[in-house]
C-alpha angles and dihedrals in degrees: 000000000000115000101141128104105303126230128195090275092068121090147193152123130302123281135168134152148117145172129246090251090059098065137046128198091266093039101061116140119233118259091273122071125242086208105071104175146329132201119206119194086349095302121112120238114232135215124255122226091255091050092050088055090050095238109161096186128085130012103325113156145180116232137202130172122209130177116257117297140144093228137051125203129192099227094185135001113195123190135172116276117283090022131112127211132197131183125225132188094213134055088235091067091229100116106062118191113230134207092269103042131091124201118246116222136173093191141322115005146157133239128202128218126192117197118196123197114176106314094337125091129191126198126216135181130208122198112212118202111202103204121209094191096096097054113115118240116269135044118311128197117227092254092064094066108019115106093011088132093221098309122142110256111251117186116234115272092007112149094193136020133189118222123183088342095309121115116221132187110232118236116197141147138073115288113202111169141024095262095053090050104041092084090061092053090051093047093048097050102029113036113087120216098018126126121197133209128184121234096188142352115301123212123185129170123192141145097246141005098156095111091074091055096041099045097071094193100126142040129208114225102168137069127288108186116188090196093219092302130122131253110203122188148151125214142123106261101333114136130182099257128020096198121015102199127215093277097038124119132192111179152145101032148107114236107202109184113185126194130162108248108250132065109024113179126191112219120221097342137022096242123090144147131188105229111026128358099199116022122200097144140047130306108183133170094000119150119200122205130172134090120234134186119191109214099157136027118190102178133078123239090203117051091226096046114132117242094249096028132112114304130203117203121194114189138165136170096226115019133006095199124012108206106179097316128127127238111192143163091011132141128201112208096167136097124230114190142150141216099194130131138243097287090071132075110202121201112185133178131179096215101013143003091201124022112180100158142351135056137303111185143157095012134137134202120199095161131101118253122195139010135205100012090156091068098051123110084209111031125244122259098206105166141130085270116016101205132006130180129171136055088244092079118100124192114192130168097353116156129195117204095155138078124272113189113208137177118242092253090062101048092091088078125075118262095260103059133040092199122011123189138160098031105287108193118245118179102212093188090067101030126074138177105203098181121037 
């Protein structure tokens, strides 16, 4: 649990609210919240409409829904730089929740957060909906659901489970090499009509999984629910899904991609991402970890590029190209940097390299994007979204607490886009760059 003073490498979802009693005429917060985001049992709390409109009077509230559990835990608390946040279990702000405590609950409850910046304090309230819909049939002892951290209960040895009327195939077990894990990739990208849910953390280590992401033969049009668990892997450019189709969903997981800093080759084409390559569906409540430095690129972005000629590299942690899809309630904890020389042009984005249409909302970046822009023949575009075109793209409630390293030639653009054409919509009342 992280309840200490937060620095730019902390992360979470978007949170803002208050009550009339919390503010006086001379103690109004500015239009941006000092409380940026919070996760409870691994789920991001979401803004209400009144909070989005920055109304500090009335019964505005922040809400989060977690599967049935006896305990709540603040997974992350993210506040603006130079601020400090504390969590309390009562509205009188007397019972502070420490790093080692969990909050016991027998049902729906509210938590209270006080954020202090200098001599000013702002109070926030979070309503927690403890849902009973995901409980299996039959009696359960307390040990069956205590300390589950918000995960959906999956009976031991169950091959399928039904949650909210949707049937999932259960994925479990420890994957340790490429041959053991390959069938999972094949099922995920080929089988039609199957939904998947994790029953535990999955680890797999292999030299290369990029072929799945580079082949582009299949779309995933169903649900892949991480159930609060982590998928940890190493590979060159392999992501979880090549194309996430219109009805496809990837949600509720931590993706921890690990690669030794050093040679990082890009098989087949110099464009890659670590979660989804082409997004037409929904990526929700996914948290990315892992730091990567690109020090070598073997492939050519253009088919007729000479071996030692100018190279363009387009990289993103989440999505290479957002094509009408939605990315929401996500946090990027990872760094994506380069140590390449002047013959390369690097375009990096935390959430997307290209974003032509769709929505990116309620997301936070705490990682560093960029590196050595001063040495580039064509300067870096190291932004939250590297390149956006089209008026059908909407950016709402996106916060940057990380560092985006940008060459001088690019600083005329705002901090969220390297190149912006066609009138992409950015709601600046809900979107803030705290750092650059």
